[in-house]
C-alpha positions, 0 to 999 in steps of 0.5 A: 505519486498522487494515485498512490496517496489517493489509494492510502486515503481511500483505504483510510476512508474504507471506500471500496469504490475509491480503492478499486478506482485507483487501480486498473481492473487487473490490479493485484498486490503481492504481499510478502508477510513475515510470520511469527515463526520467522517464515514468510508467506506470499499472498497474491491479492486481487482488487476486490479481495484487497478492499475487504481489508478496509471496512471501518473508516479511520481504523487504519492509516498507511504512510509512505514517508519518503517515496521514490518515483521513476517515470518512463513515458506511460509507466512509472514506479513508486516505491519506499518504506512505509508505516501502517497504523491500526488506530494510534498504534503501529501495526507493521512496517515495510517496503511498498512498490507500485507499478503505474500506467498512464491511461485515458483516465490518468495514472492507475496502479497496475500492480504492487508488492509489499513486505509486511513485517511487524518486527521490521520497523526502524527506530525512526519509524517507531517514533512516527504517529498517524 
C-alpha cells in the first residue's frame, strides 16, 4: 500500500520523477472514462504521459480511502474506491486497481486501471474533503 500512497503524494507534489519512480519502466494505466454523452472512452497511458497530467503542486489530491490489499509472494494487488480532488472540489470518483511487483528496489506499480466518472460519487464521497 505504501507505494500507491507514495504515488498519490508525488502526483499532488507534481513531481514527475517521483511519479515515475513508483512504477516499473513499463508501467501503464488503463483509464475507463465516462463521457458526458454517457459513453465510455478507454485510454492507455504510459508513465511519461501520465506525469504530464500533474504540473502544478497542490492542484490535486487523490484519496483511496478504504483500500484492499492482496499479496502473493512477489505480486500484490491494491484496489478500492477513490475520490479525486481538484483544489478543494471533487473532480470525480471511481475505482483504482494496481498490480504491484516486488523488485530489488522494493514494491513497484506494474500497471493499473481506474474508472473515472464525475457522476459516480457516492453520498459518503460527496461529503469528503481534501
